[in-house]
Backbone as CSV, one residue per row, in Angstrom:
resi,resn,N_x,N_y,N_z,CA_x,CA_y,CA_z,C_x,C_y,C_z
1,UNK,-97.512,39.972,-5.601,-96.182,39.475,-5.277,-96.149,38.900,-3.871
2,UNK,-95.392,37.846,-3.688,-95.170,37.237,-2.382,-93.917,37.831,-1.764
3,UNK,-93.985,38.150,-0.475,-92.845,38.778,0.186,-92.348,37.896,1.324
4,UNK,-91.040,37.722,1.399,-90.424,37.066,2.536,-89.029,37.639,2.724
5,UNK,-88.651,37.902,3.966,-87.329,38.437,4.299,-87.019,39.707,3.503
6,UNK,-88.034,40.528,3.222,-87.813,41.742,2.461,-87.600,41.508,0.985
7,UNK,-87.957,40.314,0.505,-87.779,39.947,-0.895,-89.143,39.711,-1.510
8,UNK,-89.394,40.308,-2.672,-90.659,40.126,-3.382,-90.483,39.145,-4.525
9,UNK,-91.354,38.128,-4.573,-91.342,37.199,-5.689,-92.136,37.782,-6.853
10,UNK,-91.582,37.704,-8.065,-92.276,38.171,-9.260,-93.306,37.123,-9.662
11,UNK,-94.609,37.421,-9.410,-95.706,36.524,-9.741,-95.382,35.100,-9.276
12,UNK,-95.800,34.095,-10.045,-95.505,32.710,-9.696,-94.586,32.126,-10.749
13,UNK,-93.552,32.873,-11.101,-92.590,32.449,-12.121,-91.629,31.434,-11.516
14,UNK,-91.411,30.339,-12.230,-90.417,29.348,-11.838,-89.583,29.008,-13.076
15,UNK,-88.331,29.370,-13.050,-87.437,29.095,-14.169,-86.611,27.843,-13.881
16,UNK,-86.368,27.081,-14.935,-85.465,25.945,-14.785,-84.048,26.453,-14.546
17,UNK,-83.575,27.358,-15.427,-82.304,28.055,-15.218,-82.527,29.513,-15.608
18,UNK,-82.985,30.320,-14.645,-83.177,31.740,-14.888,-81.835,32.447,-14.945
19,UNK,-81.680,33.355,-15.919,-80.386,34.031,-16.102,-80.575,35.389,-16.779
20,UNK,-79.502,36.143,-16.813,-79.319,37.373,-17.587,-80.409,38.424,-17.378
21,UNK,-80.732,38.767,-16.118,-81.700,39.842,-15.906,-81.108,41.192,-16.314
22,UNK,-81.957,42.055,-16.839,-81.520,43.423,-17.151,-82.714,44.350,-17.132
23,UNK,-82.419,45.627,-16.893,-83.432,46.672,-16.792,-83.410,47.546,-18.036
24,UNK,-84.576,47.755,-18.638,-84.710,48.649,-19.780,-85.334,49.953,-19.292
25,UNK,-84.542,51.013,-19.233,-85.027,52.302,-18.733,-86.131,52.855,-19.617
26,UNK,-85.966,52.770,-20.915,-86.940,53.331,-21.849,-88.317,52.700,-21.691
27,UNK,-88.367,51.397,-21.449,-89.637,50.687,-21.305,-90.080,50.557,-19.851
28,UNK,-89.211,50.917,-18.920,-89.466,50.684,-17.491,-89.871,49.227,-17.279
29,UNK,-89.016,48.337,-17.784,-89.327,46.912,-17.749,-88.061,46.103,-17.496
30,UNK,-88.277,44.935,-16.908,-87.204,43.972,-16.671,-87.259,42.869,-17.720
31,UNK,-86.093,42.375,-18.100,-85.984,41.203,-18.963,-85.122,40.155,-18.267
32,UNK,-85.374,38.890,-18.571,-84.483,37.806,-18.181,-84.789,36.601,-19.068
33,UNK,-83.992,35.532,-18.945,-84.196,34.357,-19.778,-84.283,33.112,-18.905
34,UNK,-84.878,32.062,-19.470,-84.830,30.719,-18.906,-84.125,29.869,-19.955
35,UNK,-82.890,29.464,-19.667,-82.036,28.882,-20.703,-82.624,27.609,-21.315
36,UNK,-82.846,26.528,-20.559,-83.330,25.299,-21.214,-84.749,25.423,-21.764
37,UNK,-85.545,26.337,-21.213,-86.902,26.540,-21.724,-86.925,27.370,-23.002
38,UNK,-85.759,27.915,-23.408,-85.656,28.742,-24.620,-86.677,29.881,-24.586
39,UNK,-86.705,30.550,-23.435,-87.732,31.571,-23.193,-87.104,32.880,-22.748
40,UNK,-87.634,33.979,-23.293,-87.311,35.331,-22.838,-88.532,35.875,-22.105
41,UNK,-88.292,36.395,-20.913,-89.353,36.982,-20.092,-89.217,38.506,-20.071
42,UNK,-90.370,39.179,-19.989,-90.400,40.633,-19.809,-91.447,40.970,-18.760
43,UNK,-91.052,41.797,-17.767,-91.957,42.261,-16.705,-92.102,43.764,-16.791
44,UNK,-93.313,44.244,-17.003,-93.586,45.675,-16.953,-93.647,46.093,-15.484
45,UNK,-92.765,47.002,-15.089,-92.628,47.331,-13.668,-93.874,47.995,-13.099
46,UNK,-94.569,48.793,-13.912,-95.731,49.533,-13.404,-96.963,48.638,-13.267
47,UNK,-97.251,47.875,-14.295,-98.485,47.090,-14.304,-98.313,45.673,-13.780
48,UNK,-97.078,45.173,-13.763,-96.835,43.796,-13.377,-97.102,42.793,-14.482
49,UNK,-97.390,43.290,-15.679,-97.684,42.392,-16.794,-96.444,41.603,-17.191
50,UNK,-96.647,40.303,-17.435,-95.570,39.423,-17.867,-95.798,39.002,-19.314
51,UNK,-94.762,39.089,-20.131,-94.797,38.609,-21.506,-93.652,37.633,-21.714
52,UNK,-93.838,36.683,-22.611,-92.782,35.730,-22.925,-92.662,35.547,-24.433
53,UNK,-91.445,35.216,-24.860,-91.164,34.867,-26.249,-90.286,33.619,-26.260
54,UNK,-90.506,32.767,-27.241,-89.716,31.558,-27.405,-88.628,31.776,-28.458
55,UNK,-87.552,31.019,-28.323,-86.478,31.019,-29.307,-86.239,29.578,-29.755
56,UNK,-85.655,29.408,-30.928,-85.434,28.057,-31.451,-84.189,27.417,-30.871
57,UNK,-83.296,28.211,-30.307,-82.125,27.718,-29.597,-82.170,28.213,-28.166
58,UNK,-81.427,27.558,-27.292,-81.309,28.070,-25.929,-80.639,29.440,-25.956
59,UNK,-81.211,30.374,-25.236,-80.653,31.719,-25.132,-80.157,31.899,-23.703
60,UNK,-78.866,32.225,-23.569,-78.249,32.249,-22.243,-77.980,33.644,-21.722
61,UNK,-77.712,34.594,-22.631,-77.391,35.952,-22.186,-77.941,36.948,-23.199
62,UNK,-78.416,38.076,-22.690,-79.007,39.097,-23.540,-78.519,40.477,-23.116
63,UNK,-78.546,41.399,-24.073,-78.297,42.816,-23.808,-79.191,43.609,-24.750
64,UNK,-79.523,44.819,-24.355,-80.358,45.686,-25.173,-79.532,46.327,-26.277
65,UNK,-80.110,46.407,-27.467,-79.446,47.054,-28.587,-79.871,48.523,-28.691
66,UNK,-78.947,49.370,-29.055,-79.240,50.783,-29.230,-80.306,50.986,-30.307
67,UNK,-80.320,50.116,-31.304,-81.272,50.214,-32.404,-82.615,49.562,-32.105
68,UNK,-82.755,48.969,-30.907,-83.972,48.269,-30.527,-83.785,46.767,-30.566
69,UNK,-84.573,46.055,-29.775,-84.424,44.609,-29.693,-83.267,44.203,-28.813
70,UNK,-82.843,42.963,-28.955,-81.824,42.385,-28.082,-80.701,41.777,-28.902
71,UNK,-79.535,41.700,-28.302,-78.442,40.879,-28.809,-78.270,39.758,-27.800
72,UNK,-77.947,38.550,-28.290,-77.970,37.392,-27.403,-76.857,36.419,-27.710
73,UNK,-76.342,35.781,-26.647,-75.462,34.636,-26.781,-76.303,33.378,-26.693
74,UNK,-76.272,32.550,-27.760,-77.146,31.377,-27.836,-76.319,30.107,-28.049
75,UNK,-76.947,29.050,-28.522,-76.237,27.782,-28.646,-75.159,27.818,-29.721
76,UNK,-75.469,28.424,-30.850,-74.552,28.323,-31.987,-73.825,29.610,-32.315
77,UNK,-74.129,30.710,-31.607,-73.464,31.957,-31.923,-74.137,33.149,-31.280
78,UNK,-73.823,34.311,-31.839,-74.403,35.579,-31.386,-75.556,35.926,-32.314
79,UNK,-76.711,36.276,-31.726,-77.926,36.519,-32.485,-78.496,37.902,-32.194
80,UNK,-79.234,38.431,-33.160,-80.092,39.595,-32.959,-81.515,39.085,-32.800
81,UNK,-82.223,39.590,-31.787,-83.585,39.151,-31.502,-84.531,40.344,-31.514
82,UNK,-85.657,40.187,-32.191,-86.717,41.190,-32.178,-87.946,40.564,-31.546
83,UNK,-88.545,41.276,-30.596,-89.670,40.746,-29.843,-90.946,41.447,-30.286
84,UNK,-91.792,40.723,-31.007,-93.033,41.301,-31.517,-94.235,40.816,-30.741
85,UNK,-95.389,40.782,-31.413,-96.641,40.421,-30.742,-96.886,38.915,-30.748
86,UNK,-96.143,38.175,-31.548,-96.312,36.729,-31.587,-95.524,36.023,-30.515
87,UNK,-95.683,34.696,-30.421,-95.011,33.937,-29.355,-93.540,33.677,-29.621
88,UNK,-93.090,33.857,-30.879,-91.703,33.569,-31.220,-90.922,34.861,-31.431
89,UNK,-89.704,34.877,-30.919,-88.805,35.995,-31.202,-88.266,35.848,-32.617
90,UNK,-88.180,36.958,-33.334,-87.561,36.941,-34.658,-86.049,36.893,-34.475
91,UNK,-85.403,35.883,-35.027,-83.987,35.633,-34.797,-83.179,35.858,-36.066
92,UNK,-81.998,36.435,-35.885,-81.054,36.576,-36.999,-79.658,36.315,-36.450
93,UNK,-79.004,35.300,-36.995,-77.668,34.962,-36.529,-76.675,35.983,-37.065
94,UNK,-75.887,36.560,-36.169,-74.935,37.594,-36.549,-73.548,37.034,-36.810
95,UNK,-73.106,36.119,-35.978,-71.738,35.606,-36.109,-71.551,34.446,-35.150
96,UNK,-70.465,33.713,-35.372,-70.065,32.625,-34.486,-68.545,32.584,-34.449
97,UNK,-67.970,31.975,-33.421,-66.510,31.833,-33.400,-66.017,31.069,-34.619
98,UNK,-64.829,31.370,-35.051,-64.237,30.674,-36.191,-64.224,29.176,-35.929
99,UNK,-64.754,28.413,-36.877,-64.821,26.973,-36.710,-66.024,26.491,-35.931
100,UNK,-66.890,27.416,-35.490,-68.060,27.032,-34.712,-67.722,26.759,-33.258
101,UNK,-68.736,26.340,-32.498,-68.547,26.129,-31.061,-68.111,24.711,-30.715
102,UNK,-68.346,23.770,-31.582,-68.009,22.390,-31.263,-69.176,21.689,-30.587
103,UNK,-69.221,20.356,-30.673,-70.349,19.598,-30.102,-70.448,19.788,-28.593
104,UNK,-71.690,19.984,-28.145,-71.942,20.102,-26.716,-71.584,21.431,-26.100
105,UNK,-71.164,22.410,-26.918,-70.797,23.728,-26.412,-71.919,24.730,-26.678
106,UNK,-71.993,25.760,-25.856,-72.936,26.864,-26.057,-72.404,28.110,-25.385
107,UNK,-72.974,29.264,-25.771,-72.652,30.493,-25.060,-73.341,30.498,-23.701
108,UNK,-72.800,31.260,-22.767,-73.357,31.345,-21.420,-73.501,32.807,-21.014
109,UNK,-72.959,33.176,-19.898,-73.099,34.518,-19.335,-72.538,35.586,-20.277
110,UNK,-73.194,36.751,-20.351,-72.700,37.819,-21.210,-73.365,39.152,-20.914
111,UNK,-72.716,40.233,-21.356,-73.261,41.585,-21.258,-72.352,42.520,-22.049
112,UNK,-72.752,43.784,-22.139,-71.949,44.791,-22.842,-70.966,45.463,-21.896
113,UNK,-69.788,45.804,-22.424,-68.869,46.647,-21.658,-69.396,48.083,-21.682
114,UNK,-68.696,49.003,-21.032,-69.195,50.382,-20.910,-69.173,51.127,-22.240
115,UNK,-68.505,50.559,-23.248,-68.437,51.195,-24.561,-69.450,50.584,-25.541
116,UNK,-70.210,49.577,-25.092,-71.248,49.004,-25.928,-70.826,47.816,-26.760
117,UNK,-69.674,47.196,-26.444,-69.293,45.946,-27.094,-69.943,44.794,-26.327
118,UNK,-70.401,43.777,-27.048,-71.038,42.633,-26.391,-70.006,41.544,-26.133
119,UNK,-69.986,41.059,-24.900,-69.090,39.985,-24.492,-69.907,38.790,-24.008
120,UNK,-69.465,37.593,-24.368,-70.095,36.383,-23.839,-69.089,35.248,-23.909
121,UNK,-69.243,34.289,-23.017,-68.323,33.165,-22.964,-69.003,31.861,-23.314
122,UNK,-68.219,30.883,-23.705,-68.742,29.572,-24.047,-68.432,28.566,-22.942
123,UNK,-69.205,27.493,-22.941,-69.019,26.443,-21.941,-69.513,25.124,-22.512
124,UNK,-69.056,24.033,-21.921,-69.566,22.708,-22.235,-70.862,22.511,-21.456
125,UNK,-71.939,22.171,-22.187,-73.248,22.039,-21.532,-73.256,20.932,-20.487
126,UNK,-72.433,19.914,-20.657,-72.328,18.826,-19.682,-71.285,19.224,-18.634
127,UNK,-71.742,19.868,-17.588,-70.821,20.379,-16.571,-70.036,19.243,-15.914
128,UNK,-70.685,18.081,-15.776,-70.033,16.958,-15.111,-68.836,16.424,-15.894
129,UNK,-68.751,16.782,-17.181,-67.644,16.299,-18.000,-66.319,16.964,-17.640
130,UNK,-66.378,18.093,-16.922,-65.159,18.792,-16.467,-64.211,19.113,-17.624
131,UNK,-64.766,19.676,-18.680,-63.952,19.973,-19.864,-63.650,21.476,-19.916
132,UNK,-62.415,21.876,-19.728,-62.057,23.305,-19.714,-61.913,23.866,-21.128
133,UNK,-63.010,23.828,-21.872,-63.002,24.226,-23.278,-63.652,25.588,-23.497
134,UNK,-64.089,26.224,-22.417,-64.784,27.500,-22.552,-63.848,28.649,-22.862
135,UNK,-64.347,29.570,-23.674,-63.596,30.764,-24.059,-64.469,32.006,-23.866
136,UNK,-63.833,33.121,-23.593,-64.521,34.410,-23.544,-64.271,35.140,-24.855
137,UNK,-65.375,35.643,-25.463,-65.290,36.317,-26.758,-65.890,37.718,-26.686
138,UNK,-65.424,38.569,-27.557,-65.971,39.914,-27.745,-66.651,39.956,-29.122
139,UNK,-67.811,40.623,-29.187,-68.500,40.775,-30.474,-68.768,42.253,-30.757
140,UNK,-68.416,42.687,-31.962,-68.829,43.988,-32.484,-69.331,43.784,-33.904
141,UNK,-70.192,44.681,-34.364,-70.718,44.565,-35.720,-69.601,44.693,-36.748
142,UNK,-68.593,45.489,-36.439,-67.503,45.716,-37.374,-66.568,44.523,-37.478
143,UNK,-66.239,43.899,-36.336,-65.216,42.858,-36.320,-65.770,41.454,-36.135
144,UNK,-67.063,41.320,-35.844,-67.628,40.006,-35.588,-67.177,39.446,-34.253
145,UNK,-67.130,38.124,-34.164,-66.719,37.452,-32.930,-65.193,37.349,-32.896
146,UNK,-64.610,37.786,-31.816,-63.156,37.772,-31.681,-62.637,36.355,-31.489
147,UNK,-61.338,36.197,-31.664,-60.675,34.986,-31.199,-60.807,34.926,-29.677
148,UNK,-60.613,33.766,-29.060,-60.720,33.687,-27.606,-59.833,34.720,-26.903
149,UNK,-60.432,35.470,-25.991,-59.693,36.477,-25.225,-59.220,35.881,-23.899
150,UNK,-60.052,35.030,-23.301,-59.669,34.224,-22.137,-60.066,32.790,-22.463
151,UNK,-59.195,31.832,-22.209,-59.454,30.431,-22.552,-59.325,29.539,-21.318
152,UNK,-59.684,28.268,-21.501,-59.519,27.279,-20.442,-60.560,27.341,-19.353
153,UNK,-61.736,27.900,-19.669,-62.791,28.046,-18.666,-63.675,26.796,-18.630
154,UNK,-64.120,26.440,-17.440,-65.069,25.338,-17.281,-66.500,25.854,-17.418
155,UNK,-66.898,26.770,-16.546,-68.228,27.382,-16.628,-68.053,28.891,-16.492
156,UNK,-67.977,29.579,-17.623,-67.780,31.034,-17.642,-68.978,31.734,-17.010
157,UNK,-68.709,32.731,-16.172,-69.771,33.461,-15.484,-69.219,34.779,-14.941
158,UNK,-70.097,35.487,-14.206,-69.670,36.627,-13.404,-69.134,37.826,-14.145
159,UNK,-69.459,37.971,-15.438,-68.905,39.062,-16.229,-69.482,40.407,-15.788
160,UNK,-68.613,41.390,-15.544,-69.057,42.729,-15.132,-67.898,43.705,-15.297
161,UNK,-68.246,45.003,-15.313,-67.240,46.059,-15.425,-67.438,47.081,-14.319
162,UNK,-66.337,47.650,-13.865,-66.382,48.743,-12.895,-67.113,49.934,-13.503
163,UNK,-67.580,50.878,-12.683,-68.308,52.029,-13.232,-67.531,52.807,-14.284
164,UNK,-66.202,52.927,-14.135,-65.417,53.647,-15.142,-64.995,52.752,-16.299
165,UNK,-65.364,51.468,-16.245,-65.077,50.538,-17.323,-63.649,50.043,-17.381
166,UNK,-62.799,50.415,-16.437,-61.375,50.094,-16.540,-60.978,48.829,-15.786
167,UNK,-61.942,48.196,-15.135,-61.709,46.888,-14.526,-62.793,45.941,-15.008
168,UNK,-62.384,44.773,-15.494,-63.318,43.730,-15.906,-63.251,42.583,-14.912
169,UNK,-64.416,42.023,-14.596,-64.505,40.876,-13.696,-65.041,39.674,-14.460
170,UNK,-64.575,38.493,-14.062,-64.971,37.242,-14.700,-64.858,36.135,-13.662
171,UNK,-65.837,35.220,-13.682,-65.765,34.096,-12.748,-65.840,32.775,-13.496
172,UNK,-65.421,31.724,-12.804,-65.658,30.350,-13.252,-66.401,29.672,-12.115
173,UNK,-67.664,29.298,-12.378,-68.511,28.802,-11.294,-68.479,27.287,-11.136
174,UNK,-67.649,26.610,-11.909,-67.570,25.154,-11.785,-67.098,24.781,-10.380
175,UNK,-67.642,23.688,-9.799,-67.225,23.287,-8.445,-65.719,23.080,-8.289
176,UNK,-65.026,22.758,-9.380,-63.577,22.568,-9.282,-62.802,23.881,-9.354
177,UNK,-63.485,24.995,-9.662,-62.799,26.288,-9.754,-63.302,27.246,-8.670
178,UNK,-64.489,27.786,-8.832,-65.097,28.714,-7.882,-64.196,29.929,-7.622
179,UNK,-63.758,30.555,-8.712,-62.853,31.694,-8.631,-63.435,32.895,-9.360
180,UNK,-63.086,34.081,-8.883,-63.415,35.331,-9.567,-62.104,36.055,-9.849
181,UNK,-61.930,36.499,-11.097,-60.730,37.228,-11.484,-61.060,38.678,-11.814
182,UNK,-60.091,39.535,-11.657,-60.160,40.917,-12.120,-59.102,41.119,-13.199
183,UNK,-59.376,42.029,-14.115,-58.457,42.357,-15.204,-58.393,43.875,-15.344
184,UNK,-57.258,44.384,-15.741,-57.221,45.751,-16.258,-57.912,45.728,-17.612
185,UNK,-58.652,46.792,-17.938,-59.422,46.784,-19.187,-59.121,48.042,-19.983
186,UNK,-58.639,47.847,-21.211,-58.352,48.948,-22.129,-59.668,49.360,-22.790
187,UNK,-60.203,50.502,-22.389,-61.521,50.907,-22.875,-61.503,51.279,-24.351
188,UNK,-60.352,51.656,-24.884,-60.256,52.012,-26.305,-60.178,50.773,-27.191
189,UNK,-59.370,49.824,-26.786,-59.174,48.620,-27.588,-60.153,47.504,-27.242
190,UNK,-60.800,47.615,-26.075,-61.696,46.550,-25.653,-60.960,45.267,-25.330
191,UNK,-59.835,45.383,-24.616,-59.022,44.211,-24.295,-58.671,44.182,-22.812
192,UNK,-58.883,43.018,-22.165,-58.447,42.857,-20.774,-56.999,42.406,-20.708
193,UNK,-56.337,42.716,-19.599,-54.954,42.297,-19.374,-54.723,42.177,-17.871
194,UNK,-53.579,41.688,-17.513,-53.150,41.542,-16.114,-54.212,40.813,-15.280
195,UNK,-54.537,39.601,-15.713,-55.488,38.775,-14.981,-54.918,38.442,-13.602
196,UNK,-55.746,38.633,-12.560,-55.315,38.274,-11.209,-56.532,37.803,-10.416
197,UNK,-56.273,37.021,-9.379,-57.340,36.520,-8.530,-57.968,37.680,-7.760
198,UNK,-59.282,37.786,-7.853,-60.027,38.811,-7.107,-60.628,38.212,-5.844
199,UNK,-61.346,37.089,-5.996,-61.939,36.403,-4.847,-61.868,34.898,-5.085
200,UNK,-61.410,34.163,-4.093,-61.491,32.709,-4.091,-62.783,32.339,-3.366
201,UNK,-63.804,31.972,-4.143,-65.109,31.701,-3.542,-65.150,30.361,-2.811
202,UNK,-64.104,29.579,-2.887,-64.056,28.366,-2.080,-64.069,28.689,-0.591
203,UNK,-63.765,29.933,-0.254,-63.743,30.357,1.146,-65.048,31.003,1.590
204,UNK,-66.034,31.072,0.673,-67.292,31.745,0.989,-68.473,30.850,0.617
205,UNK,-69.663,31.300,0.967,-70.874,30.526,0.701,-71.221,30.576,-0.787
206,UNK,-71.440,29.397,-1.359,-71.928,29.324,-2.720,-70.844,29.410,-3.774
207,UNK,-71.206,28.982,-4.986,-70.315,29.086,-6.145,-70.577,30.413,-6.859
208,UNK,-69.564,31.036,-7.441,-69.751,32.359,-8.053,-70.478,32.271,-9.387
209,UNK,-71.698,32.769,-9.426,-72.501,32.730,-10.651,-72.533,34.124,-11.281
210,UNK,-73.719,34.613,-11.666,-73.813,35.917,-12.307,-73.598,37.063,-11.339
211,UNK,-73.264,38.238,-11.889,-72.832,39.345,-11.037,-73.316,40.687,-11.561
212,UNK,-73.150,41.698,-10.735,-73.448,43.087,-11.083,-72.498,43.981,-10.297
213,UNK,-72.371,45.228,-10.732,-71.522,46.211,-10.054,-72.379,47.403,-9.653
214,UNK,-72.166,47.919,-8.434,-72.949,49.077,-7.993,-72.179,50.380,-8.236
215,UNK,-72.820,51.497,-7.900,-72.232,52.809,-8.199,-71.014,53.116,-7.345
216,UNK,-70.799,52.331,-6.266,-69.586,52.474,-5.464,-68.434,51.644,-6.018
217,UNK,-68.686,50.916,-7.087,-67.663,50.064,-7.661,-67.560,48.707,-7.003
218,UNK,-68.519,48.360,-6.147,-68.500,47.060,-5.486,-69.145,45.995,-6.371
219,UNK,-68.663,44.783,-6.217,-69.033,43.655,-7.073,-69.985,42.749,-6.306
220,UNK,-71.200,42.554,-6.863,-72.222,41.710,-6.260,-72.257,40.382,-7.019
221,UNK,-72.021,39.282,-6.317,-71.970,37.974,-6.966,-72.986,37.038,-6.306
222,UNK,-73.743,36.319,-7.135,-74.705,35.351,-6.609,-73.968,34.118,-6.125
223,UNK,-74.240,33.724,-4.896,-73.666,32.518,-4.324,-74.568,31.330,-4.609
224,UNK,-74.382,30.732,-5.789,-75.187,29.588,-6.196,-74.897,28.410,-5.266
225,UNK,-75.949,27.755,-4.809,-75.894,26.682,-3.808,-75.670,27.228,-2.403
226,UNK,-75.516,28.548,-2.270,-75.307,29.133,-0.955,-76.469,29.979,-0.478
227,UNK,-77.471,30.215,-1.359,-78.652,30.973,-0.966,-78.368,32.406,-0.573
228,UNK,-77.402,33.043,-1.244,-77.042,34.397,-0.845,-76.450,35.174,-2.010
229,UNK,-76.356,36.489,-1.800,-75.656,37.387,-2.707,-74.584,38.092,-1.877
230,UNK,-73.365,38.092,-2.380,-72.238,38.661,-1.641,-71.738,39.919,-2.342
231,UNK,-71.407,40.926,-1.540,-70.871,42.188,-2.064,-69.408,42.317,-1.668
232,UNK,-68.555,42.451,-2.683,-67.125,42.609,-2.450,-66.688,44.009,-2.875
233,UNK,-65.862,44.626,-2.052,-65.318,45.942,-2.375,-64.298,45.804,-3.507
234,UNK,-63.901,46.912,-4.139,-62.945,46.814,-5.253,-61.605,46.182,-4.892
235,UNK,-61.281,46.120,-3.602,-60.032,45.460,-3.204,-60.260,43.995,-2.808
236,UNK,-61.459,43.450,-3.112,-61.730,42.039,-2.889,-62.147,41.676,-1.482
237,UNK,-62.587,42.655,-0.710,-62.991,42.392,0.672,-64.512,42.238,0.762
238,UNK,-64.977,41.157,1.391,-66.404,40.958,1.598,-66.904,41.963,2.629
239,UNK,-67.919,42.742,2.256,-68.449,43.697,3.231,-69.952,43.563,3.440
240,UNK,-70.595,42.628,2.698,-72.030,42.478,2.909,-72.496,41.144,2.345
241,UNK,-73.503,40.579,3.001,-74.159,39.362,2.539,-75.666,39.542,2.654
242,UNK,-76.386,39.227,1.585,-77.851,39.238,1.597,-78.318,37.814,1.354
243,UNK,-79.018,37.243,2.323,-79.589,35.917,2.140,-80.886,36.025,1.350
244,UNK,-81.093,35.107,0.433,-82.304,35.069,-0.376,-83.005,33.736,-0.141
245,UNK,-84.310,33.666,-0.402,-85.067,32.460,-0.032,-84.982,31.334,-1.052
246,UNK,-84.027,31.377,-1.968,-83.817,30.248,-2.877,-82.349,29.841,-2.795
247,UNK,-82.096,28.551,-2.900,-80.748,28.040,-2.682,-79.805,28.401,-3.826
248,UNK,-80.343,28.505,-5.053,-79.501,28.678,-6.225,-79.763,30.007,-6.937
249,UNK,-79.472,31.159,-6.306,-79.544,32.412,-7.063,-78.502,32.372,-8.171
250,UNK,-78.880,32.850,-9.371,-78.007,32.647,-10.526,-77.418,33.935,-11.090
251,UNK,-78.163,35.044,-11.050,-77.617,36.314,-11.537,-78.450,37.453,-10.972
252,UNK,-77.825,38.600,-10.790,-78.514,39.774,-10.271,-78.230,40.964,-11.173
253,UNK,-79.149,41.938,-11.139,-78.996,43.132,-11.967,-79.720,44.293,-11.303
254,UNK,-79.102,45.480,-11.350,-79.718,46.674,-10.793,-80.662,47.308,-11.813
255,UNK,-81.765,47.858,-11.294,-82.713,48.552,-12.157,-83.747,49.289,-11.341
256,UNK,-84.898,49.542,-11.959,-85.897,50.387,-11.347,-85.600,51.840,-11.644
257,UNK,-86.560,52.714,-11.354,-86.437,54.124,-11.714,-85.180,54.770,-11.133
258,UNK,-84.813,54.378,-9.927,-83.625,54.949,-9.301,-82.423,54.030,-9.315
259,UNK,-82.496,52.951,-10.084,-81.434,51.935,-10.106,-81.113,51.432,-8.701
260,UNK,-82.152,51.381,-7.859,-81.959,50.987,-6.462,-82.615,49.652,-6.131
261,UNK,-83.044,48.934,-7.168,-83.680,47.633,-6.988,-82.802,46.567,-7.625
262,UNK,-82.728,45.424,-6.975,-81.946,44.310,-7.496,-82.923,43.198,-7.891
263,UNK,-82.889,42.802,-9.168,-83.662,41.641,-9.595,-82.724,40.451,-9.627
264,UNK,-83.177,39.337,-9.050,-82.344,38.140,-8.919,-83.080,36.958,-9.527
265,UNK,-82.440,36.266,-10.467,-82.984,35.036,-11.016,-82.427,33.847,-10.244
266,UNK,-83.034,32.672,-10.478,-82.549,31.482,-9.778,-82.828,30.235,-10.601
267,UNK,-82.404,29.113,-10.064,-82.426,27.832,-10.770,-83.276,26.827,-9.999
268,UNK,-84.182,26.140,-10.728,-84.954,25.065,-10.106,-84.456,23.692,-10.525
269,UNK,-83.649,23.622,-11.604,-83.093,22.333,-12.036,-82.272,21.726,-10.908
270,UNK,-82.531,20.475,-10.586,-81.832,19.834,-9.481,-82.264,20.373,-8.130
271,UNK,-83.515,20.792,-8.042,-84.061,21.414,-6.829,-83.805,20.562,-5.586
272,UNK,-83.273,21.220,-4.577,-83.041,20.543,-3.308,-84.338,20.468,-2.502
273,UNK,-84.461,19.456,-1.674,-85.644,19.313,-0.823,-85.770,20.529,0.100
274,UNK,-86.955,21.104,0.138,-87.204,22.260,0.989,-86.923,23.592,0.335
275,UNK,-86.389,23.573,-0.885,-86.107,24.832,-1.598,-87.374,25.267,-2.328
276,UNK,-88.339,25.781,-1.560,-89.662,26.098,-2.111,-89.638,27.251,-3.101
277,UNK,-88.614,28.091,-3.051,-88.527,29.222,-3.970,-87.591,28.937,-5.146
278,UNK,-87.210,27.691,-5.321,-86.296,27.335,-6.403,-86.855,27.789,-7.744
279,UNK,-86.041,28.478,-8.538,-86.459,28.969,-9.836,-87.188,30.292,-9.815
280,UNK,-87.426,30.832,-8.622,-88.161,32.098,-8.517,-87.316,33.263,-9.029
281,UNK,-88.017,34.309,-9.442,-87.394,35.585,-9.802,-87.851,36.588,-8.753
282,UNK,-86.902,37.276,-8.101,-87.259,38.124,-6.974,-86.693,39.536,-7.132
283,UNK,-87.320,40.458,-6.423,-86.886,41.842,-6.355,-86.581,42.185,-4.910
284,UNK,-85.497,42.935,-4.691,-85.169,43.378,-3.344,-84.493,44.741,-3.419
285,UNK,-84.478,45.438,-2.297,-83.836,46.750,-2.196,-82.567,46.600,-1.367
286,UNK,-81.387,46.637,-1.997,-80.145,46.395,-1.255,-79.616,47.604,-0.503
287,UNK,-80.216,48.801,-0.710,-79.755,49.988,-0.007,-78.657,50.745,-0.716
288,UNK,-78.314,50.330,-1.927,-77.342,51.046,-2.758,-77.910,51.145,-4.169
289,UNK,-77.289,51.955,-4.995,-77.725,52.077,-6.381,-76.729,51.383,-7.305
290,UNK,-77.234,50.996,-8.460,-76.393,50.332,-9.439,-75.956,51.271,-10.544
291,UNK,-75.403,50.690,-11.591,-74.944,51.409,-12.777,-75.750,50.901,-13.962
292,UNK,-76.303,51.809,-14.744,-77.134,51.401,-15.884,-76.304,50.590,-16.877
293,UNK,-76.920,49.542,-17.420,-76.250,48.748,-18.435,-76.123,49.535,-19.723
294,UNK,-74.993,49.397,-20.392,-74.758,50.076,-21.665,-75.432,49.315,-22.787
295,UNK,-76.062,50.022,-23.715,-76.691,49.399,-24.867,-75.626,48.955,-25.862
296,UNK,-75.936,47.884,-26.598,-75.037,47.432,-27.651,-75.056,48.458,-28.791
297,UNK,-73.886,48.891,-29.224,-73.785,49.987,-30.181,-73.696,49.548,-31.623
298,UNK,-73.590,48.250,-31.873,-73.429,47.775,-33.231,-74.681,47.893,-34.067
């Protein structure tokens, strides 16, 4: 691994759009995806071994299933993925929004709530089109894909839950928005309410991309185009900034044996001059612990 500024680069990995990192405690391994490359990556933490699997559609967000394998938000819907010894992931489409996603749309950022329901949002792949057609959906095996729970999104991102699961966070990372919202979250019904502004990222470095929550209930958001990760307290106050050696960090996730390591993916697409770490996947120790991701229960 290459180290700079207290940050370790994972091998010589360069992702076009690295996203959705997560830690698997049972395997002691990290997972993440490269969206346009249609690739799932796995890093064994002990040996450093890297494995990859291809998918037939772009895969944007993944979560671990209680029954094994992954659940994923992809181009046309929600899929179950099994990762075997071959180069291709075994795919099974589980559901899609009523009427489909529409031309040029795909799923984006996603993860499970604290009760094991899978959430993911849709977006228009052509960001420059400025089309607020994105919706946030909930998926369960019993009910399938929900009707839109939040609508009018340009680039859905930043999905996370407080440690007790009673606050949900969501961002829109489009340059015309750059906002993070908080919601009250009904843990029994799996429904957010009372949407309010949590952070206006137009006042801070970078656009709000993927996020994670630590054991103190603080919200860590990647400042895409800002080369940093920002930590906000539950009342929306910035209390920490970690600079990273790539301009476009895209998502972060806590893991490692003590949940004290942060894995950060990044983007090389549209690489800026001098951004030598563009697309890198890095590990760092932020000095706090995270909250384990909940497995999908369906």
